[in-house]
N, C-alpha and C positions, 0 to 999 in steps of 0.2 A: 660332274661332268660339264665342261663348258664348249659352247659352240665358238666358231670362228669371230663371232661378235664379242667374246668374252664373257656372254650372259649364260648363266646356268640354264640346263634343261628345264628346271623346275620353274625358272622366271618365264622362259619361252612359252611353256605350256601354260601358265597362269594368265599370261596376256593374249593367249590364242594363236601364237605363231608356231607351235609344235604341236603335231597329231599323232606322233609316232607311238604314243601309249595308248592309242584308241583302237576299239575293233568293232566290227558291226554288231548291232543288236536287234535290229528291226528294220530290215530294208537297208536304206541309206542311212538310219539314225546310227551314229557312233557314240561309244561310251567307254569309260574305263573298264578294265576286267572286273574290279570289284563291284562297281556301281552296276554294270551289266548283269552280273549274275545276281545281285540282290533285286534287281527290278525282275528278272525271271521268276524269282521266288514271289515277290509281291503280286506278280500277274497271276501266278498260280493260286494264291489266297483269293484274288478277286474272282477268278474263274469260277471257285467254289463258291462264292456269294452271288454268282449271277451278274458280275460286273465285267463288261469287255474293256479291260484297262488297255488304253492305247496311248503311243507318244504323238503328240501333234508337234513337238519341237524338241530337239535334244542339242546335242554339240553345235555349236556357232563359232566359226573363228573369227579372228579380229576383222578381216576384211568385210565379212558379212555384218557384223554388228556395227562396224564404221558406216557402212553404206546406210542402214537402217536410221542410225543415228544422225547422220548428216542431212539425210533426206528430211527427216522430221524437222530438224533445226530450220532448214532453208525452205520449209512449207511444201516440199514436194511430195510428201507422205502424210496422211492423216495424222493428227495428234488429238486424242481423245481425253475428255473429261472423265471424272470417276464414274458418272453415270452412263458412259458410252457415247456420249454426244460428240461431234466433231468441234474442235475449237478453231477460232480464226487468228491467224499470225497477226494481224493489224490490231488487233484487240490486246496485245501484250508488249511491254518493253522487253529488252533482249534478255534481262535477268529473270523475269517472271516467266517468258517463254521456255528458257532452259529448265526452270523447275517443272514446267507442265510436261516436256519432253521426258525428263528424269523420273517421273512418276511411273511410267510403264517401260522405259528403254534405258538399259545400262550404259555408262560410259564404255566405249570401246576399250578393252583391254581389262576391264574390271567387271565384266558381266560373269556371273556364275555358269553360264552356258558355255564358256570357254573350257572348262575343266573336265567335261565328259561325265560329270556327277550329277547333273540337274536336267529334269525333264518337265515339260508341260504336257500334262495328261487329262484324259477325258474318258467317258464310258460309252463306248460304241454300241453296247447292248440296249442303252436307254433311248436311242433315236434311230431313225430310218437309215438304210443303207447309204443313201446320197447326202447325209447331213454333214456340214462342214463346221467344225468348232470354230467359234469367233473368239474363244478365250476372254469372255466378259464375265463379270461378277454375277450378272443376272442369270447365267446358265447354271451356276453353282449354289445359288440361294435357293430358299424354299420356293417352290413352283417352278424351278428350272430343271432341264433334263438331267443335269449332272448333280443335283442336290444329293441324292442318295450315295453317289460316290464319295461325296466331300463328308458326308456324315460317317459313312463306312470307314474312311481313311482316318478321321478323328478317333473314331472308337478303337481302330487298330493301333493307333499312337498310345491311347491311354492304356492299352493291354500289353504295350511293348511288343506288337506283332507287326510293326510297320517295315520290318526287314531292314532297319537303319535310315529310313527316309523320314524326313519332316518337311515342314512347310516354312521356308524362311520368311515369306511375306504373309504369314497368315493373319497378323495384326497390324493395323494401321498406326504406325508411330510418327506420321508426319512426313515420312520419306516416300519410299517405293509404295505404291497403291497396293491394297491387300491382292493377292494372287492365289486363289483357291487351288488353281490348276498346277501351280509350280511345287515340285517335290525336289528335295535335295539330299543326296547320300551323305551321311555323316562320316566324319573321320577324315575329310580331305586335308592332304598335307601341303595344300598349295600356299604359296607365298602371302603374307598379310598384306592387305592393300597399301598401307605406307611403305613397304619394302619395293613396291612397284613404281612408286611416283616418279622417282629420278628418270627411270627407263621411259616410262610413258610420256613425261615431260618431253622428251626429244622426240618420240614417235609421234606425239599429237601435233607438235609445231613443224615438223619437216617432212612427216611421212615415211620415213625411214629410220635405220637404226645402222650404225657401222657394223659391218661384218654381214649383215643380213641381205641376201640377194633378193629382196622384194621391196617394192615401194607403194605406197598408198597416198590417196589424197590427204591433206592434213585435216585435223579436227575442225569441223566448223566450230566457231566461236571459242578456239583454243585459249586465247589470252583471257578471255572471261572465266573459262573453268581453271586455268592454271592461277589465276589470281584469287581464287576461292577455294582451291583444290582441298585443303583439309577440311573446311566446312562441308563440302560436297561429299567427301568420303565418309565423314561421320553420319551425315543424315541418309545417304543413298547406298552406301556400298558395305559398311561394317555391320554384320549380323551376329547376334548371340546366339549360338546353337543352344536349344533347350536341353 
């Protein structure tokens, strides 16, 4: 089925412009029906192990991802190093700064959080009630409050008991930094990144699409991204499911 823009619903969903397929899973957190049901099963398993599995971040639409990305590119929001320290914009040229941003923040329209299948999770049973997860690697490494969850999840994967979830950024391949908190539901039928590039080129450059009754600010450093789009997709977007 195509929208007034001529774009299929699957493309609009993939780039975060259509949420009709999502439903609430945990308060304001939205998910696809399949991922939501699988998460409930995973949470039940976690409860049985004394782990209070909670979602810190779930679905994120295009506008929200764009705001995060643009603010980081423009230096209005902190950009972190791999060890959690704040980086200074003045210490980087435009190209290296773009890579620093992409280590932790996806290009708008290409975030897995658009799909309703991906969640950033933590263990509420391991910390005081007023604890706010920072989603930093140190929290999930040995000595961190969520290391037990991280180890438990790896064990569930090894036993094929992770309810279809895996960690797309578990290993550092030189692109996205390792994110032990990010779990993704297998079997997504979303468009491949290459298939979205033509549509996103227009959206990034102009902030709108023909037939879409919404407008956004253009993507910060759009020309730099578009000039190197395939390399950026290969490094930061394409994920091989285990």
